TORSE-205833 format. One record per residue (C-alpha): residue number from 1; residue in one letter; y, x, z. Coordinates in pm, whole numbers. Example, Ala and Ser with C-alpha at 12.3 -4.5 7.8 and 13.67 -1.06 7.14 Angstrom:
2
+-----+------+--------+--------+--------+
|  nr | rest |      y |      x |      z |
+-----+------+--------+--------+--------+
|   1 |    a |   -450 |   1230 |    780 |
|   2 |    s |   -106 |   1367 |    714 |
+-----+------+--------+--------+--------+
//
This chain:
229
+-----+------+--------+--------+--------+
|  nr | rest |      y |      x |      z |
+-----+------+--------+--------+--------+
|   1 |    m |     35 |     -6 |     20 |
|   2 |    n |    353 |    131 |    -87 |
|   3 |    q |    556 |    304 |    227 |
|   4 |    g |    847 |    328 |     34 |
|   5 |    k |   1037 |     59 |    211 |
|   6 |    g |    899 |    128 |    530 |
|   7 |    l |    629 |     33 |    772 |
|   8 |    i |    648 |   -258 |   1029 |
|   9 |    l |    520 |   -218 |   1394 |
|  10 |    l |    452 |   -559 |   1530 |
|  11 |    v |    441 |   -494 |   1899 |
|  12 |    t |    221 |   -825 |   2013 |
|  13 |    e |   -149 |   -914 |   2126 |
|  14 |    h |   -419 |   -881 |   1898 |
|  15 |    n |   -518 |  -1290 |   1791 |
|  16 |    p |   -567 |  -1552 |   1531 |
|  17 |    q |   -208 |  -1605 |   1477 |
|  18 |    s |    -79 |  -1277 |   1477 |
|  19 |    k |   -320 |  -1178 |   1195 |
|  20 |    l |   -231 |  -1450 |   1001 |
|  21 |    f |    176 |  -1330 |   1034 |
|  22 |    v |     54 |   -983 |    935 |
|  23 |    d |   -109 |  -1101 |    648 |
|  24 |    y |    209 |  -1290 |    516 |
|  25 |    i |    447 |   -993 |    609 |
|  26 |    q |    269 |   -760 |    397 |
|  27 |    r |    195 |   -982 |     85 |
|  28 |    q |    594 |  -1078 |    128 |
|  29 |    l |    715 |   -733 |    152 |
|  30 |    e |    446 |   -504 |     16 |
|  31 |    c |    490 |   -259 |    265 |
|  32 |    p |    238 |   -179 |    569 |
|  33 |    v |    243 |   -429 |    882 |
|  34 |    s |     88 |   -277 |   1185 |
|  35 |    i |    -27 |   -468 |   1553 |
|  36 |    v |     29 |   -255 |   1822 |
|  37 |    s |    -65 |   -318 |   2167 |
|  38 |    p |    257 |   -356 |   2457 |
|  39 |    s |     92 |    -92 |   2624 |
|  40 |    d |     72 |    149 |   2337 |
|  41 |    h |    441 |    252 |   2325 |
|  42 |    t |    359 |    610 |   2166 |
|  43 |    a |    272 |    455 |   1818 |
|  44 |    e |    433 |    703 |   1555 |
|  45 |    g |    577 |    635 |   1216 |
|  46 |    d |    473 |    945 |   1070 |
|  47 |    g |    908 |    987 |   1024 |
|  48 |    i |    914 |    675 |    815 |
|  49 |    r |   1174 |    420 |    842 |
|  50 |    t |    995 |    218 |   1076 |
|  51 |    v |   1060 |   -178 |   1234 |
|  52 |    v |    935 |   -235 |   1548 |
|  53 |    l |    911 |   -577 |   1648 |
|  54 |    m |    901 |   -661 |   2017 |
|  55 |    d |    721 |  -1003 |   2050 |
|  56 |    s |    914 |  -1112 |   2346 |
|  57 |    d |    612 |  -1383 |   2430 |
|  58 |    h |    379 |  -1064 |   2485 |
|  59 |    v |    618 |   -783 |   2558 |
|  60 |    e |    767 |   -799 |   2961 |
|  61 |    e |   1114 |   -668 |   2989 |
|  62 |    g |    997 |   -364 |   3165 |
|  63 |    v |    757 |   -289 |   2877 |
|  64 |    m |   1028 |   -293 |   2637 |
|  65 |    q |   1228 |    -26 |   2869 |
|  66 |    a |    887 |    148 |   2821 |
|  67 |    w |    926 |    125 |   2429 |
|  68 |    q |   1333 |    173 |   2416 |
|  69 |    t |   1228 |    542 |   2632 |
|  70 |    y |   1016 |    626 |   2350 |
|  71 |    y |   1235 |    517 |   2087 |
|  72 |    y |   1488 |    818 |   2170 |
|  73 |    d |   1233 |   1055 |   2059 |
|  74 |    q |   1165 |    827 |   1775 |
|  75 |    p |   1504 |    808 |   1537 |
|  76 |    q |   1284 |    668 |   1243 |
|  77 |    w |   1226 |    364 |   1462 |
|  78 |    i |   1455 |     37 |   1432 |
|  79 |    l |   1430 |   -185 |   1781 |
|  80 |    t |   1381 |   -524 |   1717 |
|  81 |    a |   1330 |   -861 |   1924 |
|  82 |    f |   1089 |  -1087 |   1833 |
|  83 |    n |   1026 |  -1467 |   1909 |
|  84 |    l |   1339 |  -1498 |   2125 |
|  85 |    k |   1404 |  -1817 |   2278 |
|  86 |    d |   1783 |  -1876 |   2160 |
|  87 |    e |   2112 |  -1688 |   2185 |
|  88 |    n |   2172 |  -1666 |   2560 |
|  89 |    h |   1811 |  -1490 |   2574 |
|  90 |    a |   1933 |  -1244 |   2268 |
|  91 |    a |   2237 |  -1181 |   2487 |
|  92 |    e |   2057 |  -1113 |   2793 |
|  93 |    l |   1837 |   -868 |   2630 |
|  94 |    s |   2111 |   -703 |   2431 |
|  95 |    t |   2300 |   -604 |   2758 |
|  96 |    f |   2021 |   -342 |   2823 |
|  97 |    m |   1816 |   -301 |   2494 |
|  98 |    h |   1944 |   -125 |   2201 |
|  99 |    l |   1842 |   -350 |   1963 |
| 100 |    h |   1884 |   -343 |   1552 |
| 101 |    g |   1782 |   -714 |   1515 |
| 102 |    v |   1677 |  -1037 |   1677 |
| 103 |    f |   1484 |  -1326 |   1546 |
| 104 |    y |   1383 |  -1627 |   1720 |
| 105 |    r |   1115 |  -1859 |   1793 |
| 106 |    n |   1256 |  -2145 |   1524 |
| 107 |    d |   1360 |  -1868 |   1269 |
| 108 |    s |   1120 |  -1966 |    902 |
| 109 |    l |    907 |  -1657 |    772 |
| 110 |    e |   1143 |  -1648 |    458 |
| 111 |    l |   1452 |  -1580 |    687 |
| 112 |    i |   1209 |  -1313 |    905 |
| 113 |    c |   1144 |  -1138 |    559 |
| 114 |    k |   1487 |  -1130 |    499 |
| 115 |    g |   1599 |   -989 |    793 |
| 116 |    i |   1345 |   -706 |    800 |
| 117 |    e |   1430 |   -618 |    442 |
| 118 |    t |   1781 |   -632 |    590 |
| 119 |    l |   1672 |   -412 |    857 |
| 120 |    l |   1506 |   -166 |    646 |
| 121 |    a |   1801 |    -75 |    436 |
| 122 |    g |   1975 |     24 |    743 |
| 123 |    d |   2189 |   -284 |    855 |
| 124 |    l |   2174 |   -464 |   1161 |
| 125 |    w |   1977 |   -823 |   1170 |
| 126 |    m |   2203 |  -1066 |   1424 |
| 127 |    s |   2469 |  -1328 |   1423 |
| 128 |    r |   2868 |  -1251 |   1411 |
| 129 |    t |   2850 |  -1462 |   1723 |
| 130 |    l |   2654 |  -1304 |   1889 |
| 131 |    m |   2788 |   -976 |   1832 |
| 132 |    a |   3113 |  -1124 |   1909 |
| 133 |    r |   2941 |  -1205 |   2253 |
| 134 |    l |   2839 |   -832 |   2308 |
| 135 |    i |   3161 |   -674 |   2219 |
| 136 |    e |   3319 |   -896 |   2469 |
| 137 |    y |   3044 |   -791 |   2740 |
| 138 |    f |   3098 |   -426 |   2655 |
| 139 |    r |   3449 |   -484 |   2668 |
| 140 |    r |   3458 |   -582 |   3029 |
| 141 |    q |   3165 |   -341 |   3105 |
| 142 |    q |   3413 |    -58 |   2964 |
| 143 |    l |   3696 |   -229 |   3203 |
| 144 |    n |   3477 |   -242 |   3524 |
| 145 |    s |   3358 |    126 |   3488 |
| 146 |    y |   3751 |    186 |   3607 |
| 147 |    r |   3722 |     -5 |   3938 |
| 148 |    r |   3597 |    112 |   4253 |
| 149 |    p |   3246 |    161 |   4292 |
| 150 |    a |   3034 |   -148 |   4381 |
| 151 |    c |   2852 |   -155 |   4732 |
| 152 |    g |   2939 |    170 |   4830 |
| 153 |    l |   2773 |    338 |   4526 |
| 154 |    t |   2892 |    676 |   4453 |
| 155 |    q |   2999 |    808 |   4115 |
| 156 |    r |   2697 |   1015 |   4097 |
| 157 |    e |   2471 |    704 |   4180 |
| 158 |    l |   2622 |    467 |   3931 |
| 159 |    e |   2564 |    754 |   3688 |
| 160 |    i |   2209 |    765 |   3753 |
| 161 |    i |   2160 |    371 |   3768 |
| 162 |    g |   2327 |    378 |   3448 |
| 163 |    l |   2062 |    621 |   3308 |
| 164 |    l |   1789 |    411 |   3494 |
| 165 |    g |   1848 |    149 |   3323 |
| 166 |    s |   1868 |    325 |   2974 |
| 167 |    g |   1472 |    363 |   3046 |
| 168 |    a |   1550 |    729 |   3156 |
| 169 |    s |   1247 |    864 |   3365 |
| 170 |    n |   1318 |   1082 |   3651 |
| 171 |    t |   1235 |   1412 |   3481 |
| 172 |    e |   1506 |   1283 |   3179 |
| 173 |    i |   1789 |   1162 |   3458 |
| 174 |    a |   1724 |   1532 |   3632 |
| 175 |    n |   1806 |   1704 |   3311 |
| 176 |    q |   2084 |   1483 |   3180 |
| 177 |    l |   2265 |   1541 |   3493 |
| 178 |    f |   2129 |   1899 |   3613 |
| 179 |    v |   1991 |   1860 |   3928 |
| 180 |    s |   1640 |   1872 |   4059 |
| 181 |    e |   1395 |   1582 |   4050 |
| 182 |    h |   1400 |   1606 |   4412 |
| 183 |    t |   1788 |   1545 |   4407 |
| 184 |    v |   1737 |   1215 |   4204 |
| 185 |    k |   1452 |   1091 |   4430 |
| 186 |    s |   1692 |   1065 |   4718 |
| 187 |    h |   1946 |    927 |   4526 |
| 188 |    l |   1742 |    661 |   4395 |
| 189 |    y |   1578 |    576 |   4773 |
| 190 |    n |   2000 |    554 |   4855 |
| 191 |    i |   2077 |    316 |   4577 |
| 192 |    f |   1767 |    118 |   4628 |
| 193 |    r |   1882 |     73 |   5023 |
| 194 |    k |   2249 |      7 |   4938 |
| 195 |    i |   2174 |   -267 |   4651 |
| 196 |    n |   1860 |   -421 |   4880 |
| 197 |    v |   1627 |   -340 |   4625 |
| 198 |    h |   1236 |   -221 |   4603 |
| 199 |    n |   1177 |    -90 |   4296 |
| 200 |    r |   1359 |     60 |   3956 |
| 201 |    l |   1332 |   -274 |   3744 |
| 202 |    q |   1474 |   -485 |   4004 |
| 203 |    a |   1802 |   -208 |   4054 |
| 204 |    v |   1889 |   -224 |   3652 |
| 205 |    n |   1870 |   -606 |   3665 |
| 206 |    w |   2114 |   -556 |   3949 |
| 207 |    a |   2305 |   -336 |   3747 |
| 208 |    r |   2305 |   -566 |   3468 |
| 209 |    q |   2477 |   -827 |   3666 |
| 210 |    h |   2705 |   -626 |   3870 |
| 211 |    l |   2817 |   -340 |   3673 |
| 212 |    g |   2748 |   -422 |   3282 |
| 213 |    a |   2486 |   -272 |   3079 |
| 214 |    p |   2441 |     95 |   3063 |
| 215 |    p |   2530 |    325 |   2759 |
| 216 |    p |   2251 |    484 |   2577 |
| 217 |    m |   2077 |    807 |   2671 |
| 218 |    q |   2226 |    960 |   2321 |
| 219 |    l |   2416 |    850 |   2034 |
| 220 |    h |   2289 |    757 |   1693 |
| 221 |    s |   2441 |    818 |   1343 |
| 222 |    g |   2530 |    549 |   1136 |
| 223 |    k |   2741 |    228 |   1194 |
| 224 |    p |   2524 |    -38 |   1004 |
| 225 |    t |   2675 |   -371 |    903 |
| 226 |    t |   2619 |   -736 |   1087 |
| 227 |    v |   2454 |   -980 |    927 |
| 228 |    n |   2533 |  -1369 |    996 |
| 229 |    h |   2200 |  -1603 |    963 |
+-----+------+--------+--------+--------+
//
């Protein structure tokens, strides 16, 4: 099968419905489509532009963050969320996931194919209303960054919780901030205590609600355009 257009990874459970979906997409787009288990977030595309469709019905938020963490080492990946309930769901995910596109449960197969082709061409696939909401959200986040730290968090603790929300491991946080992993663990302990949470995912959710979305760990080149659908 022709790989010139790129590849498609459908991150979901193997079942008859997903197999039928894959068969349809392969026929329409004439490019390879594979079903990947949500736990297999180390899948690779051999340097080929690859649309990664994460099925929100079968991929929990914490697992999505694991995929995003691995995404930073896979510049050919195009992360997208699939089977979202509505635009509110898409906006919520987009505040902590660096998504290139979103697909909803009521999207037709024809529209999904059009969206995938748009993503493979290097553009974004999301509505203008969603983009406007995200721009306003990040504008407020930027304003919040100049305010006094919440709940007594220090500037270093804010940096760490931001990197945590980007999906970074303790080792990656340590390397980014030029500190030891032991120091990172100490900071995380203090952060959890100050904001009254018990694990990393709860801390990220707290940060999204009180501080805004974390910045990406690294910048990516290119300025794809938005598509209204």
